[in-house]
NULUM-265350 format. One record per atom (N, C-alpha, C): chain; residue in one letter; x, y, z; atom name. Coordinates in Angstrom, 1 decimal. Atoms other than C-alpha are relative to their C-alpha. Example, Ala and Ser with C-alpha at 12.3 -4.5 7.8 and 13.67 -1.06 7.14 Angstrom:
(node "A" "A" (0.9 -1.2 0.0) "N")
(node "A" "A" (12.3 -4.5 7.8) "CA")
(node "A" "A" (0.9 1.2 0.0) "C")
(node "A" "S" (-0.9 -1.1 0.0) "N")
(node "A" "S" (13.7 -1.1 7.1) "CA")
(node "A" "S" (-0.8 1.1 0.8) "C")
This chain:
(node "A" "M" (0.8 -1.2 0.0) "N")
(node "A" "M" (0.0 0.0 0.0) "CA")
(node "A" "M" (0.9 1.3 0.0) "C")
(node "A" "Q" (-0.9 -1.2 0.0) "N")
(node "A" "Q" (2.9 2.4 0.7) "CA")
(node "A" "Q" (0.5 0.3 -1.4) "C")
(node "A" "L" (-0.4 -0.2 1.4) "N")
(node "A" "L" (4.1 1.9 -2.9) "CA")
(node "A" "L" (-1.1 0.7 -0.8) "C")
(node "A" "T" (1.2 -0.5 0.7) "N")
(node "A" "T" (0.6 2.6 -4.2) "CA")
(node "A" "T" (-0.2 1.5 0.4) "C")
(node "A" "D" (0.2 -1.4 -0.5) "N")
(node "A" "D" (0.3 5.8 -2.1) "CA")
(node "A" "D" (1.2 0.9 -0.5) "C")
(node "A" "D" (-1.2 -0.9 0.3) "N")
(node "A" "D" (3.9 7.1 -2.6) "CA")
(node "A" "D" (0.3 0.1 -1.5) "C")
(node "A" "V" (-0.4 0.0 1.4) "N")
(node "A" "V" (4.7 6.0 -6.2) "CA")
(node "A" "V" (-1.1 0.3 -0.9) "C")
(node "A" "L" (1.0 -0.2 1.0) "N")
(node "A" "L" (1.5 5.6 -8.0) "CA")
(node "A" "L" (-0.8 1.3 0.2) "C")
(node "A" "F" (0.8 -1.2 -0.2) "N")
(node "A" "F" (-0.7 8.3 -6.5) "CA")
(node "A" "F" (0.8 1.2 0.4) "C")
(node "A" "G" (-0.9 -1.1 -0.4) "N")
(node "A" "G" (2.1 10.4 -5.1) "CA")
(node "A" "G" (0.8 0.5 -1.1) "C")
(node "A" "Y" (-0.9 -0.5 1.1) "N")
(node "A" "Y" (4.4 10.5 -8.1) "CA")
(node "A" "Y" (-0.7 0.0 -1.3) "C")
(node "A" "M" (0.6 0.1 1.3) "N")
(node "A" "M" (2.7 9.2 -11.2) "CA")
(node "A" "M" (-1.2 0.9 -0.3) "C")
(node "A" "W" (1.2 -0.8 0.2) "N")
(node "A" "W" (-0.6 10.9 -10.8) "CA")
(node "A" "W" (0.3 1.5 0.1) "C")
(node "A" "E" (-0.4 -1.4 -0.2) "N")
(node "A" "E" (1.2 14.2 -10.0) "CA")
(node "A" "E" (0.9 0.6 -1.1) "C")
(node "A" "R" (-0.9 -0.4 1.1) "N")
(node "A" "R" (3.4 14.3 -13.1) "CA")
(node "A" "R" (-0.8 1.0 -0.9) "C")
(node "A" "P" (0.7 -1.0 0.8) "N")
(node "A" "P" (2.5 17.4 -15.2) "CA")
(node "A" "P" (-0.3 -0.3 -1.4) "C")
(node "A" "Q" (0.1 0.3 1.4) "N")
(node "A" "Q" (2.7 15.8 -18.6) "CA")
(node "A" "Q" (-1.5 -0.4 -0.4) "C")
(node "A" "L" (1.4 0.3 0.2) "N")
(node "A" "L" (-0.9 14.6 -18.3) "CA")
(node "A" "L" (-0.9 0.5 1.1) "C")
(node "A" "S" (0.9 -0.5 -1.1) "N")
(node "A" "S" (-3.8 16.1 -16.4) "CA")
(node "A" "S" (-0.6 -1.2 0.7) "C")
(node "A" "K" (0.6 1.1 -0.8) "N")
(node "A" "K" (-5.5 14.0 -13.7) "CA")
(node "A" "K" (-1.3 -0.5 -0.8) "C")
(node "A" "R" (1.1 0.4 0.8) "N")
(node "A" "R" (-8.6 14.0 -16.0) "CA")
(node "A" "R" (0.4 -1.0 -1.0) "C")
(node "A" "D" (-0.5 0.9 1.1) "N")
(node "A" "D" (-6.6 12.4 -18.8) "CA")
(node "A" "D" (0.5 -1.3 0.6) "C")
(node "A" "R" (-0.5 1.2 -0.7) "N")
(node "A" "R" (-4.9 10.0 -16.4) "CA")
(node "A" "R" (-1.2 -0.9 0.4) "C")
(node "A" "S" (1.2 0.8 -0.4) "N")
(node "A" "S" (-8.3 8.9 -15.1) "CA")
(node "A" "S" (-0.7 -0.7 -1.1) "C")
(node "A" "L" (0.7 0.6 1.1) "N")
(node "A" "L" (-9.8 8.3 -18.5) "CA")
(node "A" "L" (0.9 -1.1 -0.6) "C")
(node "A" "I" (-0.9 1.0 0.4) "N")
(node "A" "I" (-6.7 6.3 -19.5) "CA")
(node "A" "I" (-0.1 -1.2 0.9) "C")
(node "A" "T" (0.1 1.1 -1.0) "N")
(node "A" "T" (-6.8 4.3 -16.3) "CA")
(node "A" "T" (-1.3 -0.8 -0.1) "C")
(node "A" "C" (1.3 0.7 0.1) "N")
(node "A" "C" (-10.5 3.5 -16.6) "CA")
(node "A" "C" (-0.1 -0.8 -1.3) "C")
(node "A" "T" (0.0 0.7 1.2) "N")
(node "A" "T" (-10.0 2.5 -20.2) "CA")
(node "A" "T" (0.8 -1.3 0.1) "C")
(node "A" "A" (-0.8 1.3 -0.2) "N")
(node "A" "A" (-7.3 0.0 -19.2) "CA")
(node "A" "A" (-0.7 -0.9 0.9) "C")
(node "A" "L" (0.8 0.9 -0.9) "N")
(node "A" "L" (-9.5 -1.4 -16.4) "CA")
(node "A" "L" (-1.1 -0.7 -0.8) "C")
(node "A" "V" (1.0 0.6 0.8) "N")
(node "A" "V" (-12.3 -2.0 -18.9) "CA")
(node "A" "V" (0.6 -1.0 -0.9) "C")
(node "A" "A" (-0.7 0.9 0.9) "N")
(node "A" "A" (-9.9 -3.6 -21.3) "CA")
(node "A" "A" (0.4 -1.3 0.7) "C")
(node "A" "L" (-0.5 1.1 -0.8) "N")
(node "A" "L" (-8.6 -5.9 -18.6) "CA")
(node "A" "L" (-1.0 -0.7 0.8) "C")
(node "A" "G" (1.1 0.6 -0.8) "N")
(node "A" "G" (-11.9 -6.6 -17.0) "CA")
(node "A" "G" (0.2 0.1 1.5) "C")
(node "A" "M" (-0.3 -0.2 -1.4) "N")
(node "A" "M" (-10.8 -5.3 -13.6) "CA")
(node "A" "M" (-1.1 0.7 0.7) "C")
(node "A" "T" (1.1 -0.6 -0.6) "N")
(node "A" "T" (-14.1 -4.7 -12.0) "CA")
(node "A" "T" (0.2 0.5 1.4) "C")
(node "A" "D" (-0.2 -0.5 -1.4) "N")
(node "A" "D" (-12.9 -4.4 -8.4) "CA")
(node "A" "D" (0.7 1.4 -0.1) "C")
(node "A" "Q" (-0.7 -1.3 0.1) "N")
(node "A" "Q" (-10.6 -1.5 -9.5) "CA")
(node "A" "Q" (-0.9 1.1 -0.5) "C")
(node "A" "M" (0.9 -1.0 0.5) "N")
(node "A" "M" (-13.4 0.2 -11.4) "CA")
(node "A" "M" (-0.8 0.7 1.1) "C")
(node "A" "A" (0.8 -0.6 -1.2) "N")
(node "A" "A" (-15.3 0.7 -8.1) "CA")
(node "A" "A" (0.7 1.2 0.6) "C")
(node "A" "S" (-0.7 -1.2 -0.6) "N")
(node "A" "S" (-12.6 3.2 -7.0) "CA")
(node "A" "S" (0.3 1.0 -1.1) "C")
(node "A" "H" (-0.5 -0.9 1.1) "N")
(node "A" "H" (-11.4 4.6 -10.4) "CA")
(node "A" "H" (-1.2 0.7 -0.8) "C")
(node "A" "F" (1.1 -0.7 0.7) "N")
(node "A" "F" (-14.8 5.4 -12.0) "CA")
(node "A" "F" (-0.4 1.2 0.8) "C")
(node "A" "P" (0.3 -1.3 -0.7) "N")
(node "A" "P" (-15.8 7.8 -9.2) "CA")
(node "A" "P" (1.1 1.0 0.0) "C")
(node "A" "R" (-1.1 -0.9 0.0) "N")
(node "A" "R" (-12.3 9.2 -9.1) "CA")
(node "A" "R" (0.1 0.7 -1.3) "C")
(node "A" "A" (0.0 -0.7 1.4) "N")
(node "A" "A" (-12.6 9.9 -12.9) "CA")
(node "A" "A" (-1.0 1.1 0.0) "C")
(node "A" "L" (1.0 -1.0 -0.1) "N")
(node "A" "L" (-15.8 11.8 -12.2) "CA")
(node "A" "L" (0.5 1.2 0.8) "C")
(node "A" "M" (-0.5 -1.1 -0.8) "N")
(node "A" "M" (-14.1 13.8 -9.5) "CA")
(node "A" "M" (1.1 0.8 -0.7) "C")
(node "A" "N" (-1.1 -0.6 0.7) "N")
(node "A" "N" (-11.2 14.5 -11.8) "CA")
(node "A" "N" (-0.4 0.7 -1.3) "C")
(node "A" "G" (0.5 -0.8 1.1) "N")
(node "A" "G" (-13.4 16.0 -14.5) "CA")
(node "A" "G" (-0.5 -0.8 -1.2) "C")
(node "A" "V" (0.6 0.8 1.0) "N")
(node "A" "V" (-14.4 13.1 -16.7) "CA")
(node "A" "V" (-1.5 0.0 0.2) "C")
(node "A" "T" (1.5 0.0 -0.2) "N")
(node "A" "T" (-18.1 13.4 -17.4) "CA")
(node "A" "T" (-0.6 -1.4 -0.1) "C")
(node "A" "K" (0.7 1.3 0.1) "N")
(node "A" "K" (-20.6 10.6 -17.0) "CA")
(node "A" "K" (-0.2 -0.4 -1.5) "C")
(node "A" "E" (0.1 0.3 1.4) "N")
(node "A" "E" (-21.2 10.8 -20.7) "CA")
(node "A" "E" (1.3 -0.5 -0.7) "C")
(node "A" "E" (-1.3 0.4 0.5) "N")
(node "A" "E" (-17.5 10.5 -21.5) "CA")
(node "A" "E" (0.3 -1.4 0.5) "C")
(node "A" "L" (-0.3 1.3 -0.6) "N")
(node "A" "L" (-17.2 7.5 -19.2) "CA")
(node "A" "L" (-0.9 -1.1 -0.8) "C")
(node "A" "I" (0.9 0.9 0.7) "N")
(node "A" "I" (-20.2 5.8 -20.9) "CA")
(node "A" "I" (0.5 -0.2 -1.5) "C")
(node "A" "E" (-0.5 0.1 1.4) "N")
(node "A" "E" (-18.8 6.6 -24.4) "CA")
(node "A" "E" (1.3 -0.8 -0.1) "C")
(node "A" "M" (-1.3 0.8 -0.1) "N")
(node "A" "M" (-15.4 5.2 -23.4) "CA")
(node "A" "M" (-0.4 -1.5 0.1) "C")
(node "A" "I" (0.4 1.4 -0.2) "N")
(node "A" "I" (-17.1 1.9 -22.3) "CA")
(node "A" "I" (-0.6 -0.5 -1.3) "C")
(node "A" "T" (0.6 0.4 1.2) "N")
(node "A" "T" (-19.1 1.8 -25.5) "CA")
(node "A" "T" (1.1 -0.2 -1.1) "C")
(node "A" "H" (-1.1 0.1 0.9) "N")
(node "A" "H" (-16.0 2.4 -27.6) "CA")
(node "A" "H" (0.8 -1.2 0.2) "C")
(node "A" "M" (-0.9 1.1 -0.3) "N")
(node "A" "M" (-14.0 -0.2 -25.8) "CA")
(node "A" "M" (-0.7 -1.4 -0.3) "C")
(node "A" "A" (0.7 1.2 0.4) "N")
(node "A" "A" (-16.7 -2.8 -26.6) "CA")
(node "A" "A" (0.6 -0.6 -1.3) "C")
(node "A" "F" (-0.5 0.4 1.2) "N")
(node "A" "F" (-15.2 -3.0 -30.0) "CA")
(node "A" "F" (1.5 -0.3 0.0) "C")
(node "A" "Y" (-1.4 0.3 -0.1) "N")
(node "A" "Y" (-11.6 -3.2 -28.9) "CA")
(node "A" "Y" (0.4 -1.0 1.1) "C")
(node "A" "A" (-0.3 0.8 -1.1) "N")
(node "A" "A" (-11.7 -5.0 -25.6) "CA")
(node "A" "A" (-1.0 -1.2 0.2) "C")
(node "A" "G" (1.0 1.0 0.0) "N")
(node "A" "G" (-14.7 -7.2 -26.2) "CA")
(node "A" "G" (-1.3 0.4 0.7) "C")
(node "A" "W" (1.4 -0.3 -0.5) "N")
(node "A" "W" (-18.4 -7.0 -25.6) "CA")
(node "A" "W" (-0.1 -0.4 1.5) "C")
(node "A" "P" (0.2 0.3 -1.4) "N")
(node "A" "P" (-18.3 -8.9 -22.3) "CA")
(node "A" "P" (0.7 0.9 1.0) "C")
(node "A" "N" (-0.7 -1.0 -0.8) "N")
(node "A" "N" (-15.7 -6.5 -20.8) "CA")
(node "A" "N" (-0.8 1.3 0.1) "C")
(node "A" "A" (0.7 -1.3 0.0) "N")
(node "A" "A" (-17.8 -3.5 -21.8) "CA")
(node "A" "A" (-1.3 -0.2 0.7) "C")
(node "A" "V" (1.3 0.2 -0.8) "N")
(node "A" "V" (-21.1 -5.0 -20.5) "CA")
(node "A" "V" (0.3 0.0 1.5) "C")
(node "A" "T" (-0.4 0.1 -1.4) "N")
(node "A" "T" (-19.4 -5.8 -17.2) "CA")
(node "A" "T" (0.3 1.4 0.5) "C")
(node "A" "A" (-0.3 -1.4 -0.4) "N")
(node "A" "A" (-18.0 -2.2 -17.0) "CA")
(node "A" "A" (-1.2 0.8 0.1) "C")
(node "A" "A" (1.2 -0.8 0.0) "N")
(node "A" "A" (-21.4 -0.7 -17.9) "CA")
(node "A" "A" (-0.8 -0.4 1.2) "C")
(node "A" "L" (0.7 0.4 -1.2) "N")
(node "A" "L" (-23.0 -2.7 -15.1) "CA")
(node "A" "L" (0.6 0.5 1.2) "C")
(node "A" "K" (-0.7 -0.5 -1.2) "N")
(node "A" "K" (-20.4 -1.7 -12.6) "CA")
(node "A" "K" (-0.2 1.5 0.1) "C")
(node "A" "A" (0.2 -1.5 0.0) "N")
(node "A" "A" (-20.8 2.0 -13.7) "CA")
(node "A" "A" (-1.5 0.2 0.5) "C")
(node "A" "G" (1.4 -0.2 -0.4) "N")
(node "A" "G" (-24.6 1.6 -13.2) "CA")
(node "A" "G" (-0.1 -0.3 1.5) "C")
(node "A" "E" (0.0 0.3 -1.5) "N")
(node "A" "E" (-24.1 0.0 -9.7) "CA")
(node "A" "E" (0.5 1.2 0.8) "C")
(node "A" "L" (-0.6 -1.1 -0.7) "N")
(node "A" "L" (-21.9 2.9 -8.7) "CA")
(node "A" "L" (-0.9 1.2 0.0) "C")
(node "A" "Q" (0.8 -1.2 0.1) "N")
(node "A" "Q" (-24.3 5.5 -9.9) "CA")
(node "A" "Q" (-1.3 -0.2 0.9) "C")
(node "A" "A" (1.2 0.3 -0.8) "N")
(node "A" "A" (-27.2 3.8 -8.1) "CA")
(node "A" "A" (0.3 0.1 1.5) "C")
(node "A" "A" (-0.4 0.0 -1.4) "N")
(node "A" "A" (-25.2 3.7 -4.8) "CA")
(node "A" "A" (0.0 1.4 0.6) "C")
């Protein structure tokens, strides 16, 4: 956890070459592609806090259906819906 806090969120997320918004969209895209639903639970809300809109998140999931597979996109859409309902 210390590496996650110090290196990932402390160093990588603070690098100025990409905005936090862009990093969030990239991260969420990777999570959809890999089918990492547990991580989506924390990164989808973080993406919204970092300026990614709900519509952009949905569009990214839709777009990824054709690159990462329909099942991964459906699972991500369901997870996004669960988080929105909570």
